[in-house]
N, C-alpha and C positions, 0 to 999 in steps of 0.2 A: 526550405524548411517545412517539415510535415505540419499540416493543419490540425492533426490529431496526435494525442499522446498514446501511451500504451493502453491496450484494451479499448481503443477507439474513443477514449475520453478527450474532451477539448483541453487545450493547453491551460495550465494554471498560471495566470499572470497577475490577478487581482484578488482581493479578499473575497469578492463575490464569486469569482471562479473557484476559489478554494472551497467555499461552502457548497457550491453546486457540485463539485467533484465528490465530496465526502457525504453530502446530505446533512440534514438537520441534526443538531446536537440533541441527544435524548434528554428528557427532563431529569432523569435520575443522575446522569453524568453532570448535569448543570447544578443540581441541588446538593451533590456530595461535597462541593467546594465550600470550605469553612473560612471564616476570617479570624479564627482563633484556634488554639490547641485544646481539643477536648481530651477526655480521659484516654481514649483510644490512641490519640497522637502521643500523649505523654508516655503511655505504657510502651509504645513502639520505640520511641526515642530512648527510653530507659534500657531497652534490650539491644539497641543498635551499637555495634562497635565500629561502624564504617559508614561514611557518607561521601558523596561527590558534591563539590561546591562549584557553582558556575558564576562567573562575574564578567564584566566588560569594562573596557577603558573609556567608554562613552563615545568612541569613534568607530564602533562596529567591530573592534578587535576583541574577540571573546576568549575566555580561558576557563578550563575545567580542572579542578585540583582535588586529589583525594585527601581525606582526613580520617584517621583511625586511631583507636585506643581501646581501652577496656569498655565493655558495654555500659552505656550511660555516661560516656565521657562528655557529652554535650549537656550543659546544665539548662534546665527549664526554670527560668526565673519567675515567670508567671504565664498566664495563658496567651500572652501576646509577645513574649520575649524569650530568646535563647541566647546562650553564651557559649562560644566555641573557643576553648583555650588553644593557644599556639604552642606547639612542641618544637623541639630542635629540628632544623631542616638545612637546606642548602643556601639560605639567605637570598634567594631570588626575589622573594616577597612580591610576586606577581599579583596575588590576591589583594594584599593590602594596598598596593599601588592602584589597582583598579577601583577599590572601594573609595579611595580618596578622590578619584576622578569621577566616579559614577557609583552611587551606593546601591543600585539594584543588585539583587542576589537571588540565586535559586539553589535549593538543596535537594538531594535525593538520599534518604536514609535507607540502608539495607540491614537486614537481620539474617544471619546464616540459617538456612533451613526453611525460611519463609519466602515464598515467591513474590508476594506483594511487596511494594515499596511505598514509602511515604514521601510526598513532595511538599516542600515548603518554599514559598516565594515571599519576598519582602524587601526590606532595605536594611543595610548594615552600616555600622559605625565601628571604628577602632576603639577598644576599651583598654585602659591601663589602670582600672579601678582595683586596687589591691584588696579591698574588702570582698569583691566579687571573685577575684582570681585565686586568692589564697586557698579557699576550700577545694580548688581543682588541682592541687599539687599531687604529683606522683613521684614516688621514691624520693620524697623530701625536696623535690625541685618544683618551685612555685612558678607557674607561667607568668611572665611579666607583661604580656600583651595578649589580646584575644579579639574576637569579633562578636559584637552584640548584634543579634538579628531581631529586627522589629517585624513580626509576622503580619503579612497582609492577606495571604491565602494559603490554605493547606488542604491536601486531600490524598487519599490512598489511591495508588495506581495498581491496576490489575496485574496478575503475575505472568501474562503471556510471554513477555520478553525473556524472563528468567526461565520459564518452562521450556521455551524454544532453545535457549542457550545451554540448558542443563547445568547451570552455574553451580548448583549445590550437589550435583550427582558425582559421587566419588569416582565412578567409572569414567567420567569425562575429564578428570584431572590430567594435566599434561606432566610428563616426567620432566623434572627440573633440568636434567642434563641434556634434554633435547633442544634447549635454546641457550645461547651464550649468556654469560653472566653480565651484569650491568657494568662491572669493571672492564671487561673485555670490549663491550660495545663502546663505552666512552673512550677507551684508549684508541680504538681503531677509527672512531668518528673524528676525534680531535687531533690525532697524531701528535699529542702533546705530552704523553706519559706512556711508559712501558706497560704492557698488559699485566705483568706480574705485580708491579707497583700499584697499579690501579685496583686490581683485585684485592690486594692486601689492605689498601686504604679503605675500600668499600666494606670489607669484612670487619675491619676494626671499628668502623663507624657504626655498623649494625650492632656490634657487640657492646660498645662503650658509650655511644652517643644517641641513644633513643630518646633520652630525656635530659 
């Protein structure tokens, strides 16, 4: 095995190796981490229609799940607490199962057109509080369960990843017909349903079961 990594750098095997590889954390990067949601965080969350939510089952098995709705769908209860309503899905409930086993959670909020993102880390609990969930109803459908996030740290992440990916650039958008539909993918992966039936079921679900 090589004693050096790419660029002639020593292999990274310990926390000390990691810091030696990347150098010291800049004071500004360290100071930007907050333990609460300030007005900039609140305003960003109010603009955000999409987030990625990361959890773990406590045994090292991680999961990342998308959440999306109209801008501001995540409620800011106070400067230390968020509430994410649960909308209709496929009932895998991976996230909820992970939270029961291990409450640690990480969120990344995105706003279309803005390259910077907002990261929020903390601990989550399952909420079935009707008083909190009722105001988050959409199309007269009240969420019956959600995730209450107790914020421990939050900070804005620079836009380099989104700039490199050109995520918001219309010219970078992929033609939808260049990739198979989810119905076709599921049909061929599972060999449990005909492609036509799977596509029809998926289209109907998108049309009638968003909420």
